[in-house]
C-alpha positions as CSV (number, residue, x, y, z in Angstrom):
1,M,-0.1,0.0,0.0
2,F,2.8,2.5,0.8
3,I,4.6,1.8,-2.5
4,Q,1.3,2.4,-4.5
5,G,0.5,5.7,-2.6
6,A,4.0,6.9,-3.3
7,T,3.9,6.1,-6.9
8,I,0.4,8.0,-7.2
9,R,2.0,11.0,-5.6
10,K,4.9,10.9,-7.9
11,F,2.8,11.2,-11.0
12,L,0.0,13.5,-9.4
13,L,2.5,16.4,-8.2
14,P,3.8,17.1,-11.6
15,L,0.4,17.1,-13.1
16,L,-1.0,19.6,-10.6
17,L,1.8,22.0,-11.3
18,I,1.2,21.8,-15.1
19,I,-2.6,22.7,-14.3
20,V,-1.6,25.7,-12.2
21,C,0.7,27.2,-14.6
22,L,-1.8,26.8,-17.5
23,G,-4.4,28.7,-15.3
24,L,-1.7,31.5,-14.7
25,V,-1.0,31.9,-18.3
26,S,-4.9,32.1,-19.1
27,A,-5.4,34.7,-16.5
28,A,-2.5,36.7,-17.7
29,A,-3.9,36.6,-21.2
30,S,-7.2,37.5,-20.1
31,S,-6.0,40.6,-18.1
32,T,-3.8,41.8,-20.9
33,A,-6.6,41.4,-23.8
34,P,-8.3,44.4,-24.9
35,K,-12.0,44.8,-23.9
36,P,-14.6,46.3,-26.2
37,V,-15.7,49.8,-24.8
38,A,-18.6,51.8,-26.2
39,D,-17.5,55.0,-27.9
40,T,-19.1,57.7,-25.6
41,Q,-17.9,60.5,-28.1
42,A,-19.8,58.9,-31.0
43,A,-22.5,60.9,-32.8
44,P,-26.0,60.0,-31.8
45,A,-27.6,57.4,-34.3
46,P,-31.2,56.0,-33.6
47,G,-31.8,52.4,-33.9
48,V,-34.2,51.9,-36.9
49,S,-35.1,48.9,-38.8
50,A,-36.0,48.0,-42.3
51,E,-38.8,46.0,-41.1
52,P,-41.9,47.6,-40.0
53,L,-42.4,48.1,-36.2
54,A,-45.8,46.9,-34.8
55,V,-46.9,49.3,-32.1
56,R,-49.9,48.5,-29.6
57,F,-51.7,51.3,-28.1
58,D,-50.4,50.7,-24.5
59,D,-46.6,50.4,-25.8
60,G,-45.8,53.7,-27.7
61,I,-42.9,53.9,-30.2
62,T,-39.5,53.3,-28.4
63,V,-36.6,54.9,-30.1
64,S,-33.2,53.5,-28.9
65,W,-29.7,55.5,-29.4
66,N,-26.2,54.4,-29.4
67,V,-25.2,57.1,-26.9
68,P,-27.2,58.9,-24.4
69,V,-29.1,61.8,-25.8
70,V,-30.5,64.8,-24.0
71,G,-33.4,64.8,-26.5
72,F,-34.4,64.4,-30.0
73,T,-36.8,65.8,-32.7
74,Y,-39.0,63.7,-35.1
75,R,-41.7,64.1,-37.6
76,L,-45.0,62.2,-38.0
77,P,-47.9,62.5,-40.5
78,D,-49.9,65.8,-40.5
79,G,-52.5,65.9,-37.9
80,M,-51.0,63.2,-35.7
81,Q,-50.6,64.3,-32.2
82,S,-47.8,62.8,-29.8
83,R,-45.7,63.4,-26.8
84,L,-42.3,62.3,-26.1
85,Y,-40.9,60.8,-22.9
86,M,-37.2,60.5,-22.4
87,N,-35.9,57.7,-20.2
88,A,-33.5,58.9,-17.4
89,D,-30.4,57.3,-18.7
90,G,-31.0,59.1,-22.1
91,R,-30.4,55.9,-24.1
92,S,-34.0,55.6,-25.3
93,G,-37.2,57.6,-25.5
94,V,-41.0,56.5,-26.0
95,I,-43.3,58.6,-28.4
96,R,-47.0,58.1,-27.4
97,I,-49.6,58.9,-30.1
98,V,-52.3,60.9,-28.5
99,N,-54.8,60.3,-31.5
100,Y,-53.9,56.7,-32.0
101,E,-55.8,54.7,-34.3
102,Q,-55.8,50.9,-35.2
103,G,-55.1,49.7,-38.5
104,Q,-52.6,52.4,-39.5
105,T,-49.3,52.3,-41.5
106,F,-47.3,55.6,-41.3
107,N,-43.6,56.6,-41.0
108,L,-41.7,58.1,-38.0
109,E,-38.8,60.2,-39.3
110,I,-36.0,61.1,-36.8
111,T,-34.9,64.6,-37.6
112,G,-32.5,65.7,-35.1
113,A,-30.8,64.7,-31.9
114,L,-28.2,66.3,-29.4
115,G,-26.0,63.8,-27.5
116,A,-25.1,64.1,-23.8
117,N,-21.5,64.5,-25.3
118,G,-22.6,67.5,-27.1
119,R,-22.4,66.0,-30.5
120,A,-25.3,66.3,-33.0
121,I,-27.1,63.5,-34.6
122,R,-25.0,61.5,-37.2
123,P,-25.8,62.5,-40.8
124,G,-28.2,60.4,-42.5
125,T,-32.1,59.7,-43.0
126,Y,-33.6,57.7,-40.2
127,V,-37.2,56.6,-41.1
128,Q,-39.0,53.8,-39.3
129,T,-42.3,52.4,-40.7
130,I,-44.9,51.9,-38.0
131,V,-47.9,49.6,-38.1
132,T,-50.8,49.5,-35.6
133,P,-52.9,46.3,-35.2
134,L,-56.3,46.0,-36.8
135,A,-59.3,46.5,-34.5
136,L,-60.6,43.6,-32.6
137,Q,-63.5,42.3,-34.7
138,V,-66.7,40.8,-33.0
139,D,-69.9,39.3,-34.4
140,V,-73.1,39.2,-32.3
141,T,-76.0,36.9,-32.4
142,P,-78.9,37.7,-32.7
143,A,-77.8,39.9,-35.5
144,P,-78.5,43.5,-35.4
145,G,-82.1,44.3,-36.8
146,Q,-83.1,40.6,-36.5
147,N,-86.8,40.2,-35.6
148,R,-89.0,37.3,-34.4
149,V,-86.2,36.3,-31.9
150,Q,-87.2,33.8,-29.3
151,N,-88.2,35.4,-26.0
152,M,-85.3,33.9,-24.0
153,S,-82.4,33.6,-26.4
154,D,-78.6,33.7,-25.6
155,I,-76.7,36.6,-26.8
156,I,-73.4,35.3,-28.2
157,F,-70.3,37.3,-29.1
158,T,-67.6,35.8,-31.3
159,F,-64.2,37.9,-31.4
160,G,-61.8,37.7,-34.1
161,E,-59.0,36.5,-31.9
162,E,-58.5,35.3,-28.2
163,V,-59.4,37.9,-25.7
164,S,-56.8,38.7,-23.2
165,N,-58.9,40.5,-20.5
166,P,-62.0,38.2,-20.4
167,D,-63.1,39.6,-16.9
168,V,-63.7,43.0,-18.4
169,L,-66.8,41.4,-20.3
170,E,-69.4,42.0,-17.6
171,K,-68.4,45.6,-17.0
172,S,-68.5,46.3,-20.8
173,F,-72.0,45.0,-21.2
174,S,-75.2,46.6,-21.0
175,I,-78.9,45.5,-22.0
176,N,-82.1,47.3,-22.1
177,P,-84.8,46.4,-20.8
178,P,-82.5,45.4,-17.9
179,T,-82.3,41.5,-17.9
180,P,-80.7,39.4,-15.2
181,G,-78.5,36.8,-16.7
182,L,-75.3,34.7,-16.6
183,F,-72.0,35.3,-18.6
184,T,-70.1,32.3,-19.8
185,W,-66.9,32.1,-21.8
186,V,-67.5,29.2,-24.3
187,T,-64.0,29.4,-25.8
188,A,-61.2,31.9,-25.5
189,N,-62.8,34.1,-28.3
190,Q,-66.5,33.5,-27.7
191,A,-68.8,34.5,-24.7
192,K,-72.5,34.4,-24.1
193,F,-75.1,36.0,-22.1
194,T,-77.9,33.6,-20.9
195,P,-80.9,35.5,-19.8
196,K,-82.8,34.2,-16.7
197,V,-86.2,35.7,-17.6
198,K,-88.2,36.1,-20.7
199,W,-88.4,39.3,-22.7
200,A,-91.9,40.5,-23.4
201,Y,-93.4,39.8,-26.9
202,D,-92.8,42.1,-29.6
203,T,-89.9,44.0,-27.6
204,T,-86.9,45.7,-28.9
205,V,-84.0,44.7,-27.0
206,R,-80.8,46.9,-27.1
207,V,-77.4,45.5,-26.2
208,V,-74.2,47.6,-26.0
209,L,-70.7,46.2,-25.7
210,K,-68.4,49.0,-24.8
211,G,-65.5,49.6,-27.1
212,G,-62.3,51.7,-26.8
213,T,-59.1,51.2,-24.9
214,S,-60.8,50.4,-21.6
215,G,-63.0,47.6,-23.0
216,L,-62.2,44.0,-24.1
217,A,-58.9,43.5,-25.9
218,G,-57.1,40.8,-28.1
219,M,-53.9,39.2,-27.5
220,N,-52.4,41.7,-30.1
221,G,-53.2,44.5,-27.8
222,N,-56.1,45.7,-30.1
223,Y,-59.4,46.6,-29.0
224,I,-63.2,47.2,-30.2
225,N,-62.9,50.4,-32.1
226,R,-66.2,51.8,-31.0
227,D,-69.2,50.7,-29.0
228,L,-71.1,47.7,-30.5
229,V,-74.8,48.3,-30.6
230,D,-77.0,45.4,-31.3
231,E,-80.9,45.9,-31.6
232,F,-83.2,43.1,-32.2
233,T,-87.0,42.5,-31.7
234,T,-88.5,39.6,-29.9
235,M,-91.1,37.3,-31.5
236,P,-94.6,38.8,-31.3
237,Q,-97.4,37.0,-29.4
238,K,-99.3,36.5,-32.7
239,M,-97.8,36.3,-36.2
240,I,-98.8,35.3,-39.7
241,D,-96.4,33.7,-41.8
242,L,-97.1,33.9,-45.5
243,N,-95.0,31.4,-47.6
244,L,-95.4,32.3,-51.2
245,S,-93.5,29.5,-52.4
246,D,-95.6,26.9,-50.8
247,Q,-98.8,29.0,-50.9
248,R,-99.4,28.4,-47.4
249,L,-100.5,30.7,-44.5
250,Y,-99.4,29.9,-40.9
251,C,-100.7,31.4,-37.7
252,Y,-98.4,31.4,-34.6
253,D,-99.4,32.2,-31.2
254,E,-96.8,32.4,-28.6
255,G,-94.5,30.8,-30.9
256,N,-96.7,27.7,-31.4
257,L,-98.4,26.9,-34.7
258,V,-102.3,27.2,-34.2
259,F,-103.6,27.4,-37.7
260,S,-102.5,26.8,-41.4
261,C,-104.3,26.9,-44.7
262,W,-103.9,27.0,-48.5
263,T,-103.5,30.4,-50.2
264,A,-103.9,31.9,-53.7
265,S,-101.5,34.9,-53.8
266,G,-100.8,37.3,-56.6
267,K,-99.9,36.0,-60.0
268,S,-97.3,37.3,-62.5
269,G,-97.5,41.0,-62.9
270,Y,-99.5,41.3,-59.7
271,S,-97.1,39.6,-57.1
272,T,-98.0,39.8,-53.6
273,R,-95.3,42.1,-51.7
274,T,-92.7,40.5,-49.6
275,G,-91.4,42.0,-46.4
276,D,-92.4,42.6,-42.8
277,F,-95.9,44.1,-42.4
278,R,-98.6,44.5,-39.9
279,I,-102.4,44.2,-40.3
280,Y,-103.4,48.0,-40.3
281,A,-107.1,47.9,-40.9
282,K,-109.9,45.3,-41.1
283,D,-113.1,45.1,-42.9
284,A,-115.8,42.6,-42.2
285,V,-117.0,43.0,-45.9
286,V,-115.9,45.5,-48.6
287,D,-116.3,45.9,-52.4
288,M,-113.1,45.6,-54.4
289,T,-112.5,47.1,-57.8
290,S,-109.4,47.4,-60.0
291,S,-107.5,50.6,-60.3
292,P,-108.1,52.8,-63.3
293,G,-106.0,51.8,-66.2
294,D,-105.5,48.2,-64.9
295,A,-105.0,45.8,-67.7
296,E,-107.4,43.3,-65.9
297,F,-110.6,44.9,-64.8
298,Y,-112.4,43.4,-61.8
299,D,-115.3,44.5,-59.7
300,V,-116.0,42.1,-56.7
301,K,-118.9,42.9,-54.3
302,D,-119.0,41.9,-50.7
303,V,-115.6,40.6,-50.2
304,P,-115.6,39.0,-46.8
305,Y,-113.2,39.1,-43.6
306,V,-110.5,41.5,-45.0
307,N,-107.3,42.0,-43.2
308,W,-105.2,45.0,-44.9
309,F,-101.4,44.4,-44.5
310,S,-99.7,46.4,-47.3
311,G,-101.4,49.1,-49.3
312,G,-104.2,47.7,-51.3
313,Q,-103.1,44.1,-50.6
314,A,-105.1,42.0,-48.0
315,I,-105.7,38.6,-46.7
316,H,-109.4,37.9,-47.4
317,G,-112.2,35.4,-48.1
318,C,-112.7,34.2,-51.7
319,Y,-116.2,32.9,-52.4
320,W,-116.0,33.0,-56.2
321,S,-113.3,30.4,-56.7
322,S,-112.3,27.1,-55.1
323,E,-108.7,27.2,-56.6
324,F,-106.0,27.5,-54.0
325,G,-102.4,26.4,-53.9
326,Y,-101.1,28.5,-56.5
327,P,-100.8,32.4,-57.6
328,R,-103.9,33.5,-59.2
329,S,-104.9,36.8,-57.6
330,H,-104.4,40.6,-58.4
331,G,-102.0,40.7,-55.4
332,C,-104.2,40.1,-52.4
333,V,-103.8,36.8,-50.5
334,N,-107.1,34.8,-51.2
335,V,-108.2,32.0,-48.9
336,T,-111.6,30.2,-48.3
337,V,-114.3,32.1,-46.6
338,S,-114.1,29.8,-43.6
339,D,-110.3,30.2,-43.2
340,A,-110.5,34.0,-43.5
341,E,-113.2,34.3,-40.8
342,W,-111.0,32.2,-38.6
343,I,-108.1,34.5,-39.4
344,Y,-110.2,37.7,-38.9
345,D,-111.4,36.7,-35.5
346,W,-107.9,35.6,-34.3
347,A,-105.6,38.4,-35.6
348,P,-106.3,41.9,-34.3
349,V,-105.0,45.1,-35.9
350,G,-101.1,45.3,-35.5
351,T,-100.7,41.6,-35.9
352,P,-97.2,41.1,-37.8
353,V,-97.4,39.7,-41.3
354,F,-94.2,38.1,-42.6
355,S,-94.4,37.6,-46.4
356,H,-91.6,35.8,-48.2
357,Y,-90.8,33.1,-50.6
């Protein structure tokens, strides 16, 4: 054992001496090698890129310098207002656009600067292209202007991208008439409001989702440009649906089909008008005569159970024909006398009439 330990020490000591010597040489080399030092006497030059710089509303435009500067000047498009905030070390400044708009592309030109070393900006042209993100897009259901909406429907918001501050939804949302309900995020870019009570029949519901920088924001820092306003109308308690393609008339009460019958609507050249109408007047019996100059003269006495819904067009009983199921009238919607009587008794003035193909 003693011989082996001596042998190890015999070879180990020279090896340690070699390692120590190499370390000293390396340290000496490191201490004498020149270190890169920033040229504090250089003329100021801003850091600009050939690539467009994406700038979010809450970021501002950061302009960096190679040496500290006491300030700099710049040019933006006419009408664009801004403020410059210099950092304490003078190595950068932040330009904030006062009248910031989304979806813009414009140029920022650095026109002058004075370094802390007393030198002026290095000669050259310094232009940085700036782009701002597109506004956060949002679609809403029911769609604005939609009518005959179920009296207890979810209001669904679908955003163009993931929302970064979903907790702001409830504070950004308002509804009239005031309606208690539950907010739910279905996905990262879709939310819904579920009402807890039914809206009244034939009621206009107004929903507002607040826009602007204090509202909902996307992951790109973008936001809804302006308030989103959605107005829709709930289904009426009573409604008449005229399907001109099928030549059928349907009566709905509180969303339930309560009556239907065959019709004979306006023929070619005398088409029944399409659109949303309301029964504006009723006559138990009336004489009907063609207009002066009409190519097809008619004069019908004692037309029964007349429900006027669009100018001279009406839903009424037809006793002079038994042919229904295809267009044959001069614009009115003809039904049997018994069907007309049922409709006349059931539908008061103001009942919506939806005429379509």
